[in-house]
Residue, then its C-alpha position, 0 to 999 in steps of 0.5 A: m096880467m096883461d089887459l086885453d087892449m095890449y093883448s090884441a095889439i101884440t100881433a107878432c112876436d116882435n120886441r120892436l112892436v112890444w116896446s112901442l106898447i109898453r114904453d110910456e108905462v115903463g117910462n113913467e114908472l122907471l124914469g118919471k115924466d120929465i125924461v123921454p124913454v128911448p123910442s126904440i130899444l133896438e136903436a137905443q145906442q143912437f140916443e147917446i149923450l151929445t147926439l144931434f137930431v133935427k126936426k124934419k120940415r112939414s108943409l103948412l097944409s100937413r101941419l094944419l090938417r095933421r096929415e102926418r106925424p112930426k118926424f125927428k132925424i138922428l144926425g149923430p155925435l155933435e163932434q162929427f158935425l163941428d167945423h174944426k177948421r174954423r174953431d179949435s173945438k177940442s178943449i170945448m168938447n173936453r169940457m162938454t164930455a166931462l159928464v156929471k152924475s146926477a143925484q136922481v135916484f131910480t129903481r135899482d132893479y126894475f121889472y115889468r111882466r105881463s102875460q095873458m092867454v085867450e082861447g089857447v093863445s099865450k102872449s107874455i112880456q118880460l123886461s128887466v132894467k138894472e142900475t139906472n143912473k143919469f149923466i149930464s153934460p155941462l153945456t159950457a160952450s159960450y156963443g160963438e165957440l161951437v160952429l157946425d160945418i155948413t158944407n155937410p149936406r145933412l145940415k142943408g137948410i137947417r136953422k135949429v138943432y136939438l142936442i141930447s144933454e142928459v142920458c139915463y144909462a142902465r147897467y143891464m137891460d133885456l126884453m123878451t116877448c113870447y107868442n105861444s112857442e115863439e120868442d124874441y129876446k133882446d139883451c142890451q150891452k152895458g151902458t145902454p141909454v133908456g131915456f134922455c133929455y135935450v135942448k134946442i139950439p138955433m143955428a146961424a147961416d154961418g153954422t154958429i150954434g147957440p145960445v142953448k134954449e130949454c124947450v118943452q120935452l117930448t112927452q110920452n104921449d107925443q106921437v112922433d116918428w124917428i129916422y135913425e142913422t144907417n150903418n150905425n156903430r156908436t160907442h159912448t160919446a164921452t167915456t167908457f161905461e166903467e169910467m162913468e161909475v154907474 
């Protein structure tokens, strides 16, 4: 049964909208409170392991008056932003992409279903997530080993970056929203990220990043906006899904 608040909030047959409504509940039930569920099921592949993102600057007045929500911008894979001319980063990346499978156990076959009809208008949600496993990157690079390319305009003015260090992958996930006779169906490919953890890393003026700092994770109640990569065609950063043995 769908509660009336959620029923009223579903104003269109739109999976993007529906995911924003069920994300917190699904995250708590499937992943727990220490893992951030992906903000968008349609852009889930942008939350691959070893992805860099940054926090957009806000004016002091905006922060004090809370005129706008914090914004995080996805940059892309760490390797694409390294200064390969200054450091031989291949061996370092090989170490960091040797992913470790976590022993954490998740519900093998997770289902979320809600439906309601009010005055002849039917709305329903069906979500299926199967075989979720978490993989962790061993962040073994010492300070000074990783240097970002400061000539990249996307790094201009950046003094700290965030790096996705752990990702929960699902072998299968689909979401279907029904609004009367309309349907919106999303069938995700194997190895889709469903949640992640991250670390904060200071960036020096010469592009050197480190040391890694643990930071307070975004909670599922934090209201933030995300800016995604355009023309995104991401594949698994470290290996294929079959090699991860999910």
